[in-house]
Every structure is written in structure tokens, then in C-alpha cells.
C-alpha positions in Angstrom: -3.4 -80.1 6.1 -2.0 -78.4 9.4 -3.6 -78.2 12.5 -6.2 -74.9 13.1 -4.4 -71.7 13.8 -5.2 -69.6 17.2 -6.8 -66.1 17.3 -3.5 -64.9 18.5 -1.4 -66.5 15.5 -4.0 -65.0 13.0 -3.4 -61.4 14.5 0.3 -61.8 14.8 0.8 -62.6 11.3 0.1 -59.3 9.7 0.3 -57.0 12.4 3.7 -56.8 13.5 4.6 -53.8 15.2 7.8 -52.8 13.4 9.6 -49.7 14.6 11.7 -49.3 11.6 9.9 -50.4 8.5 12.8 -49.9 6.1 15.2 -51.9 8.2 12.5 -54.5 8.0 12.2 -54.3 4.4 15.8 -54.4 3.7 16.0 -57.7 6.1 13.3 -59.2 4.3 15.0 -58.6 0.8 18.1 -60.0 2.4 16.7 -63.1 3.8 14.9 -63.9 0.6 17.7 -63.6 -1.7 19.9 -65.9 0.4 16.9 -68.5 0.6 16.7 -68.1 -3.2 12.9 -66.9 -3.4 11.6 -65.6 -6.5 8.8 -63.4 -4.8 8.7 -61.7 -1.8 5.6 -59.9 -0.2 5.5 -57.1 2.5 3.2 -54.3 3.8 3.5 -51.6 1.5 4.0 -47.7 2.1 5.0 -44.6 -0.2 8.5 -45.0 1.1 8.8 -48.7 0.6 7.3 -48.4 -3.0 9.8 -45.4 -3.7 12.9 -47.7 -2.5 11.3 -50.8 -4.7 11.3 -48.3 -7.8 14.9 -47.4 -7.2 15.9 -51.0 -6.9 14.0 -52.0 -10.0 15.7 -48.8 -11.8 19.0 -49.7 -10.6 18.8 -53.1 -11.7 18.8 -55.0 -8.2 15.5 -56.6 -8.4 13.2 -57.8 -11.5 10.1 -55.6 -10.8 7.8 -54.8 -8.1 3.8 -54.0 -7.9 1.2 -53.4 -5.2 -1.6 -56.0 -4.4 -4.5 -55.6 -2.3 -5.4 -59.3 -1.0 -9.0 -59.5 0.4 -8.1 -61.0 4.0 -5.3 -58.5 4.5 -6.2 -54.7 5.3 -2.9 -53.1 4.1 -1.9 -53.2 0.8 0.9 -55.6 -0.3 4.3 -54.5 -2.0 5.4 -57.8 -4.0 9.2 -57.5 -5.2 10.3 -60.1 -7.9 14.1 -60.7 -7.2 16.6 -61.0 -9.8 19.6 -63.6 -9.9 22.6 -64.0 -12.0 22.3 -67.5 -14.0 19.3 -68.1 -11.8 21.6 -68.7 -8.7 23.6 -65.7 -7.7 21.4 -62.8 -6.0 22.1 -59.6 -7.7 21.7 -57.9 -4.6 25.0 -58.6 -2.4 24.4 -56.4 0.3 22.0 -54.0 2.0 22.9 -51.8 4.9 20.3 -49.1 7.0 22.1 -46.2 7.6 19.9 -43.6 9.0 17.9 -45.2 12.0 15.1 -44.1 13.8 17.1 -43.5 17.0 20.1 -41.8 14.9 19.4 -40.2 11.7 21.9 -39.7 9.3 22.2 -36.6 7.0 24.3 -35.5 4.2 25.0 -32.5 2.6 25.0 -32.2 -1.3 28.9 -32.2 -0.8 28.7 -35.4 1.3 26.6 -37.8 -0.5 28.8 -41.1 -0.1 29.7 -43.3 -2.8 28.9 -47.0 -2.2 31.7 -49.5 -3.4 33.3 -46.9 -5.6 30.3 -46.3 -7.5 29.1 -50.3 -7.9 26.7 -49.6 -5.3 23.8 -47.1 -4.6 22.8 -44.6 -1.6 19.3 -44.1 -1.4 18.6 -40.8 0.2 15.4 -38.9 1.3 15.6 -35.3 -0.2 13.1 -32.6 -0.2 12.2 -33.6 -3.8 11.5 -37.1 -2.8 13.4 -40.3 -2.6 16.3 -40.6 -5.0 19.8 -42.1 -5.3 22.9 -40.5 -4.3 23.8 -39.8 -8.0 20.5 -38.5 -8.8 20.7 -36.0 -5.6 24.2 -35.0 -6.8 23.3 -34.1 -9.9 20.1 -32.2 -8.7 22.4 -30.3 -6.0 20.5 -31.9 -3.2 21.3 -33.4 0.4 19.1 -35.2 2.6 18.6 -38.1 4.8 20.8 -41.4 4.1 18.4 -44.2 3.9 20.3 -47.2 3.1 23.2 -48.5 1.0 22.3 -51.2 -1.8 25.3 -53.1 -3.5 
């Protein structure tokens, strides 16, 4: 058993003030896949759930679910990561594009292609969060949240 945790350690664990929750999510996925973790848990939000849905639909992660744990106030988003032959992470890269300090928008004609179509651009549009390809098909532009490949 370990030593007793102080009140400060208890509160800091789940109440970190994150200025860019999407960048935090991408960093956690990147770190967990490098460390070859099967599962990853992070605070849930609507935007994060939508990004997780896209990652699952595009085959970058196995699945995702939301859990409400008794001791944690905020709902948790649990991602199950995917590996090729159980070793190599399917997600080879994640890049935050639009940041709180510098928003990046793309017109419907300027939606970027990631790695010549091997990757996915995730956009926030007036019709919700979707991939660059979906936005192109629906003739929509929007904020370029991130690239995943």
C-alpha cells in the first residue's frame, strides 16, 4: 500500500484547469498509444465525445464509452485504443490545428487533405463536428480542430 495522499493531491488529480481540452485529449491519446495502453480515461465533454466518435468511425480507435464514476464529479470518456498486430499503434500522429489563441478556419473549397487522404481532418461546422470529407460532401466550411493520421 502507498502512503496517505494529502488533500491537495486528492483535489489536483481530477480538477486540473485545462485551457485547451481538445489538445489535452490529443496529448493523452498520443501518450497512451506510445505507452501501449489498452484503455484511456479522460474528462468527457460533447466535443470530445464527437471527436471520439469520428476516431472510432474512421478506425483509429476500437471503441469509446462514457462512464460516471461515484467518486468523480465529471463524467469520464473511456477510449479503447487500437493496435496493428497488438504492437504498433493505429494512430501514428495527432496534431491540433485551431488553438484558443489562434483559431483556424477553412472555407468549403479549402478543406485540407491529411497525408494525401490517409489521415483525417476533424472540423467543427455549423452542422456539428465531422471529418473533412463529410464537410466537403455537404459543402460546408468550418473550424479545423485537428489532424489525425
